[in-house]
BAFI-3210 file (N, C-alpha, C; in Angstrom, 3 decimals, decimal comma, padded with zeros to 6 digits):
// residues 79
n [1|2|3|4|5|6|7|8|9|10|11|12|13|14|15|16|17|18|19|20|21|22|23|24|25|26|27|28|29|30|31|32|33|34|35|36|37|38|39|40|41|42|43|44|45|46|47|48|49|50|51|52|53|54|55|56|57|58|59|60|61|62|63|64|65|66|67|68|69|70|71|72|73|74|75|76|77|78|79]
n.u [000,848|000,534|001,972|000,364|001,130|001,430|001,209|002,130|001,085|001,869|-000,198|-002,175|-004,743|-007,177|-007,147|-007,143|-009,624|-011,399|-010,868|-011,634|-014,359|-015,239|-014,604|-016,326|-018,775|-018,725|-018,911|-016,673|-013,796|-011,261|-008,606|-008,625|-009,055|-006,691|-004,838|-005,655|-005,053|-002,270|-001,557|-002,377|-000,670|001,822|001,466|001,354|003,982|005,348|007,093|007,613|004,045|001,414|-000,625|000,686|002,607|000,905|-000,265|001,953|002,636|000,312|000,487|002,814|001,913|000,304|-002,304|-003,253|-003,714|-001,229|001,471|004,589|006,793|005,916|005,614|008,266|009,386|008,193|009,455|012,132|012,057|011,417|008,853]
n.v [-001,175|002,227|005,138|008,059|011,446|014,926|017,853|021,102|023,807|026,740|029,267|031,576|033,311|033,657|031,642|029,366|029,712|029,529|026,905|025,436|026,038|024,815|022,155|021,721|022,069|019,866|017,971|016,657|015,785|018,210|017,382|014,837|015,429|016,819|014,731|013,062|014,735|014,853|012,159|011,896|013,725|012,526|010,136|011,152|011,819|009,504|007,994|005,921|005,884|003,432|003,801|005,191|003,319|001,291|002,640|003,079|000,421|-000,355|001,238|000,200|-002,343|-001,731|-001,034|001,458|004,418|006,544|008,879|007,480|008,762|009,870|007,690|006,898|009,155|009,030|006,701|007,527|009,560|008,082|007,674]
n.w [000,000|-000,825|000,647|001,660|001,099|001,893|-000,178|-001,080|-003,107|-004,792|-006,042|-007,973|-006,260|-007,573|-009,533|-007,882|-006,590|-008,776|-009,586|-007,293|-007,285|-009,660|-009,037|-006,872|-008,165|-009,832|-007,950|-006,902|-005,034|-004,693|-004,368|-005,514|-008,197|-008,771|-008,388|-010,499|-012,687|-012,395|-012,822|-015,480|-016,726|-016,250|-017,691|-020,287|-020,655|-020,986|-023,384|-026,160|-025,935|-025,361|-027,263|-029,314|-030,123|-031,061|-033,220|-034,902|-035,482|-036,842|-039,123|-040,226|-040,860|-042,915|-042,467|-042,036|-043,789|-044,626|-044,978|-045,804|-044,824|-042,454|-040,684|-040,604|-039,449|-036,904|-035,954|-035,962|-034,061|-031,904|-031,067]
ca.u [000,000|001,358|001,780|-000,066|001,869|000,844|001,987|001,545|001,328|001,587|-000,931|-002,976|-005,981|-008,281|-007,076|-007,585|-011,068|-012,080|-010,700|-012,478|-015,748|-015,510|-014,576|-017,568|-019,858|-018,644|-019,036|-015,476|-012,785|-010,197|-007,391|-008,755|-008,857|-005,254|-004,166|-005,962|-004,264|-000,870|-001,429|-002,505|000,572|002,877|001,201|001,714|005,435|005,882|007,232|006,291|002,971|000,781|-001,378|001,642|003,167|-000,142|-000,420|003,122|002,504|-000,773|001,033|003,775|001,153|-000,468|-003,706|-003,587|-003,174|-000,471|002,721|005,647|007,716|005,378|005,983|009,715|009,631|007,848|010,516|013,328|011,856|011,176|007,454]
ca.v [000,000|003,430|006,102|009,365|012,589|016,212|018,687|022,440|024,418|028,170|029,681|032,781|033,033|033,561|030,305|028,430|029,876|028,970|025,453|024,912|026,178|023,759|020,876|021,623|021,891|018,489|017,144|015,824|016,400|018,887|016,560|013,746|016,019|017,090|013,435|012,636|015,573|014,432|010,861|012,163|014,390|011,496|009,224|011,820|011,919|008,185|007,914|006,028|005,274|002,277|004,234|005,526|002,052|000,630|003,383|002,782|-000,964|-000,395|001,817|-000,757|-003,463|-001,212|-000,914|002,876|005,168|007,726|009,013|006,661|009,632|010,073|006,529|006,956|010,229|008,486|005,780|008,326|010,280|007,127|007,792]
ca.w [000,000|-000,897|001,718|001,180|001,626|001,541|-001,075|-001,185|-004,409|-004,826|-007,235|-007,819|-005,529|-008,535|-010,120|-006,850|-006,391|-009,942|-009,527|-006,217|-007,715|-010,635|-008,310|-006,099|-009,130|-010,316|-006,748|-006,789|-004,181|-005,440|-004,308|-006,487|-009,522|-008,906|-008,594|-011,866|-013,584|-012,283|-013,507|-016,911|-017,145|-016,248|-018,801|-021,542|-020,747|-021,312|-024,833|-026,773|-025,161|-026,007|-028,438|-030,367|-030,610|-031,842|-034,473|-035,732|-035,952|-037,834|-040,357|-040,781|-041,423|-044,037|-042,079|-041,948|-044,913|-044,221|-045,721|-045,224|-044,094|-041,112|-039,882|-040,411|-038,471|-035,589|-035,549|-035,690|-032,804|-030,813|-030,584]
c.u [000,895|000,981|001,372|000,738|001,164|001,787|001,333|001,980|000,977|000,889|-001,688|-004,286|-007,169|-008,316|-007,582|-009,097|-011,863|-012,030|-011,620|-013,962|-016,120|-015,545|-015,872|-018,765|-019,912|-018,803|-017,887|-014,488|-011,665|-008,923|-007,448|-008,536|-007,373|-004,496|-004,411|-005,161|-002,791|-000,643|-001,486|-001,223|001,713|002,699|001,591|003,221|006,078|005,900|007,987|005,242|002,318|000,057|-000,446|002,243|002,150|-000,324|000,737|003,008|001,416|-000,297|001,972|003,082|000,314|-001,941|-004,183|-002,937|-002,515|000,771|003,790|006,601|007,234|005,776|007,475|010,077|009,318|008,960|011,782|013,241|011,626|009,781|006,550]
c.v [001,240|004,389|007,438|010,445|013,862|016,987|020,059|023,051|025,896|028,495|030,949|032,425|032,892|032,175|029,261|028,498|029,286|027,443|024,842|024,989|025,072|022,393|020,674|021,394|020,457|017,479|016,136|016,530|017,002|018,040|015,417|014,260|016,287|015,784|012,920|013,429|015,163|013,108|011,038|012,797|013,383|010,560|009,847|011,910|010,592|008,023|006,673|005,356|004,152|002,662|004,555|004,267|001,341|001,321|003,095|001,380|-001,084|000,170|000,820|-001,973|-003,021|-001,050|000,530|003,580|006,433|007,812|008,179|007,522|009,892|008,913|006,537|008,029|009,735|007,580|006,550|009,038|009,360|007,236|006,919]
c.w [000,000|000,223|001,112|001,874|001,194|000,643|-001,089|-002,511|-004,314|-006,136|-006,927|-007,125|-006,478|-009,185|-009,130|-006,662|-007,555|-009,919|-008,468|-006,576|-008,693|-009,940|-007,533|-007,023|-009,631|-009,180|-006,647|-005,874|-005,037|-005,470|-005,320|-007,904|-009,764|-009,134|-010,010|-012,890|-013,572|-013,003|-015,021|-017,458|-017,228|-017,428|-020,136|-021,729|-021,123|-022,819|-025,201|-025,896|-025,975|-027,291|-029,604|-030,966|-031,492|-033,190|-035,425|-036,313|-037,009|-039,170|-041,024|-041,395|-042,623|-043,735|-042,041|-043,123|-044,386|-045,087|-045,024|-044,416|-042,673|-040,200|-039,601|-039,397|-037,064|-035,071|-035,154|-034,352|-031,616|-030,249|-031,414]
res [m|s|k|e|v|q|m|s|i|k|m|e|s|e|l|r|d|q|f|m|t|v|a|a|t|m|q|r|p|a|a|q|i|v|r|d|l|m|r|s|y|i|a|r|q|e|m|p|n|k|e|t|i|a|a|i|e|a|v|e|r|g|e|v|t|t|h|a|s|t|a|e|l|y|r|t|l|g|i]
***
């Protein structure tokens, strides 16, 4: 089981107020939304991700119509 820790973030009061209002409107705890945003950000940093790999493989199998240079660019960039 992972241990929960606290984190403090400095931000403009207007941004915080807007965020808290939206969280309350959605009836979701602000902390849960922040955790979801953090997980999403981390997932976007993982290169290549599962979706990118699947797209490259589909192009290589000829299942997707695209320019060959696009697939080669993806391979070159490692995405």
